[in-house]
C-alpha positions in Angstrom: -83.6 -111.2 -44.6 -87.0 -111.3 -46.4 -87.3 -111.1 -50.1 -88.7 -107.5 -50.2 -85.9 -106.1 -47.9 -83.3 -108.0 -50.0 -84.7 -106.3 -53.1 -84.5 -102.9 -51.4 -80.9 -103.5 -50.4 -80.0 -104.5 -54.0 -81.6 -101.3 -55.4 -79.7 -99.0 -53.0 -76.5 -100.9 -53.3 -76.6 -100.6 -57.1 -77.3 -96.9 -56.8 -74.5 -96.4 -54.4 -72.1 -98.4 -56.6 -73.0 -96.3 -59.7 -72.5 -93.0 -57.8 -69.2 -94.3 -56.5 -68.1 -95.1 -60.1 -69.1 -91.6 -61.2 -67.2 -89.9 -58.3 -64.0 -91.9 -58.8 -64.0 -91.1 -62.5 -64.6 -87.4 -61.7 -62.2 -86.8 -58.9 -59.3 -89.3 -59.0 -57.7 -87.9 -62.1 -58.0 -84.4 -60.6 -56.3 -85.6 -57.4 -53.5 -87.3 -59.4 -52.8 -84.0 -61.2 -52.7 -82.1 -57.9 -55.6 -79.9 -58.8 -56.9 -77.9 -55.9 -60.1 -76.0 -56.4 -62.3 -75.1 -53.4 -65.5 -75.6 -55.5 -64.5 -79.0 -56.7 -63.5 -80.0 -53.2 -66.8 -78.8 -51.8 -68.7 -80.7 -54.5 -66.6 -83.8 -53.9 -67.2 -83.8 -50.1 -70.9 -83.5 -50.5 -71.1 -86.1 -53.2 -69.1 -88.6 -51.3 -71.3 -87.9 -48.2 -74.3 -88.9 -50.3 -72.7 -92.1 -51.4 -71.8 -93.0 -47.8 -75.3 -92.4 -46.6 -76.5 -94.8 -49.3 -74.2 -97.5 -47.9 -75.6 -96.7 -44.4 -79.1 -97.3 -45.8 -78.1 -100.7 -47.1 -76.7 -101.6 -43.6 -79.8 -100.4 -41.9 -82.1 -102.3 -44.2 -80.1 -105.5 -43.8 -80.3 -105.2 -40.0 -84.1 -104.5 -40.1 -83.6 -101.0 -38.7 -85.9 -99.3 -41.1 -87.0 -96.6 -38.6 -83.7 -94.7 -39.1 -84.0 -94.5 -42.9 -85.5 -90.9 -42.9 -82.7 -89.8 -40.5 -80.1 -91.2 -43.0 -81.8 -89.6 -46.0 -82.0 -86.1 -44.4 -78.2 -85.3 -44.5 -78.2 -86.9 -48.0 -80.7 -84.4 -49.1 -78.8 -81.5 -47.4 -75.7 -82.5 -49.3 -77.7 -82.8 -52.5 -79.0 -79.2 -52.1 -75.4 -78.0 -51.5 -74.2 -79.9 -54.5 -77.0 -78.6 -56.7 -76.4 -75.0 -55.6 -72.7 -75.3 -56.3 -73.4 -76.7 -59.7 -75.9 -73.9 -60.5 -73.8 -71.0 -59.1 -69.9 -71.2 -59.4 -69.5 -68.8 -56.5 -71.9 -70.6 -54.1 -69.3 -73.2 -52.8 -66.8 -70.4 -51.9 -69.4 -68.3 -50.1 -70.8 -71.3 -48.3 -67.4 -72.4 -47.1 -66.7 -68.8 -45.8 -69.9 -69.1 -43.8 -68.8 -72.5 -42.5 -65.4 -71.1 -41.4 -67.1 -68.2 -39.6 -69.4 -70.7 -37.8 -66.5 -72.9 -36.9 -64.8 -69.9 -35.3 -68.0 -68.9 -33.4 -68.6 -72.4 -32.1 -64.9 -72.8 -31.1 -65.1 -69.7 -29.0 -68.5 -70.7 -27.6 -67.3 -74.1 -26.4 -64.5 -72.4 -24.6 -60.7 -72.2 -24.5 -58.6 -75.4 -24.5 -56.5 -74.1 -21.6 -53.5 -73.5 -23.9 -53.6 -69.9 -25.1 -51.1 -70.5 -27.9 -53.1 -73.5 -29.2 -56.3 -71.4 -29.2 -54.6 -68.6 -31.0 -53.2 -71.0 -33.6 -56.6 -72.7 -34.2 -58.2 -69.3 -34.8 -55.4 -68.3 -37.1 -55.8 -71.5 -39.2 -59.5 -71.0 -39.5 -59.1 -67.4 -40.6 -56.4 -68.3 -43.0 -58.6 -70.9 -44.7 -61.4 -68.3 -44.8 -59.1 -65.8 -46.6 -57.9 -68.4 -49.1 -61.5 -69.4 -50.0 -62.6 -65.7 -50.2 -59.7 -64.9 -52.5 -60.3 -67.9 -54.8 -64.0 -67.1 -55.2 -63.9 -63.3 -54.9 -66.2 -63.5 -51.9 -66.5 -60.1 -50.2 -69.7 -60.4 -48.2 -70.8 -62.5 -45.2 -73.9 -64.4 -46.5 -75.8 -66.8 -44.4 -77.4 -69.9 -45.8 -80.6 -71.4 -44.5 -81.4 -74.9 -45.9 -84.5 -73.8 -47.8 -82.5 -71.0 -49.5 -79.9 -73.5 -50.6 -82.6 -75.8 -51.9 -84.1 -72.9 -53.9 -80.7 -72.0 -55.4 -80.3 -75.6 -56.4 -83.8 -75.6 -58.1 -85.0 -78.2 -55.6 -87.5 -76.2 -53.5 -90.2 -78.7 -54.2 -88.0 -81.5 -52.7 -87.4 -79.3 -49.7 -91.2 -78.9 -49.2 -91.9 -82.6 -49.5 -89.2 -85.2 -48.9 -87.0 -83.0 -46.8 -89.9 -81.9 -44.6 -91.0 -85.5 -44.1 -87.4 -86.6 -43.2 -87.1 -83.7 -40.7 -90.4 -84.7 -39.0 -88.9 -88.1 -38.4 -85.6 -86.8 -37.3 -87.0 -85.0 -34.3 -88.4 -87.1 -31.4 -92.0 -85.8 -31.7 -94.3 -87.7 -29.4 -96.6 -89.0 -32.2 -93.6 -90.6 -34.0 -92.1 -92.3 -31.0 -92.1 -96.1 -31.1 -93.8 -96.3 -34.5 -92.6 -98.9 -37.0 -92.2 -97.9 -40.6 -94.8 -99.5 -42.8 -93.9 -101.5 -45.9 -95.1 -98.6 -48.1 -93.1 -96.1 -46.0 -89.9 -98.2 -46.3 -90.4 -98.4 -50.1 -90.7 -94.6 -50.3 -87.6 -94.2 -48.1 -85.7 -96.5 -50.6 -87.1 -94.5 -53.5 -85.8 -91.3 -52.0 -82.3 -92.8 -51.3 -82.0 -94.0 -54.9 -83.3 -90.6 -56.1 -80.6 -88.7 -54.1 -77.9 -91.0 -55.5 -79.1 -90.7 -59.0 -79.4 -86.9 -59.0 -76.0 -86.5 -57.3 -74.4 -88.8 -60.0 -76.1 -86.9 -62.8 -74.9 -83.6 -61.5 -71.3 -84.7 -61.1 -71.2 -86.5 -64.4 -72.5 -83.4 -66.1 -70.0 -81.2 -64.4 -66.8 -83.3 -64.7 -67.2 -86.5 -66.8 -69.8 -86.1 -69.5 -69.4 -89.9 -69.9 -72.0 -91.5 -72.1 -71.4 -94.9 -70.4 -72.0 -93.4 -67.0 -75.1 -91.5 -68.3 -76.6 -94.8 -69.4 -76.0 -96.4 -66.0 -77.5 -93.3 -64.3 -80.5 -93.5 -66.5 -81.1 -97.0 -65.2 -81.3 -95.5 -61.7 -83.6 -92.8 -62.9 -86.2 -95.4 -63.7 -86.2 -96.6 -60.1 -86.2 -93.2 -58.4 
């Protein structure tokens, strides 16, 4: 591993470790007390997804597989948009999960029956039951749909959608002009910057929502200087 790649790995590993520390502080105590809140669960899942994608970036860098970095950053950004929207609007997480349950039901029917009518009926019942629970806990009455750019706008991250997310999406699809091209040193550095940025913002949001720890804020500020 060359010196530059090693430095990139250390930056991302540090960011992932700090985010992991924030998330454990935020959610472990809630789990111990048996707290069950669809909004907190939604935020937790997206925040942990971001932390996991950071670890994937470290693995890819160490293996010299830099071409996949935009592909790994893209779901990290999508989770960041969802996390930001849930932080900005207490009802967003509930409405988004209702939408996801409806989509799960639609896709299950589209894929086809399992061959066991009772199993199909039970699966649909469980999906609808979960939808009703989330609706009731968040007073969701409508059937809103959520395009990624709308979620980014709700999170106050429309500029990130237009720049970094667009760039990652271009690399995600196998467009002819992108096939077989290696990432330059400058592009890899920007990929790493974006990974650290995603980890930092996610940690800052979760710390602000659940921890308000001055110690964690200081550690996050160290990431901010690298993002």
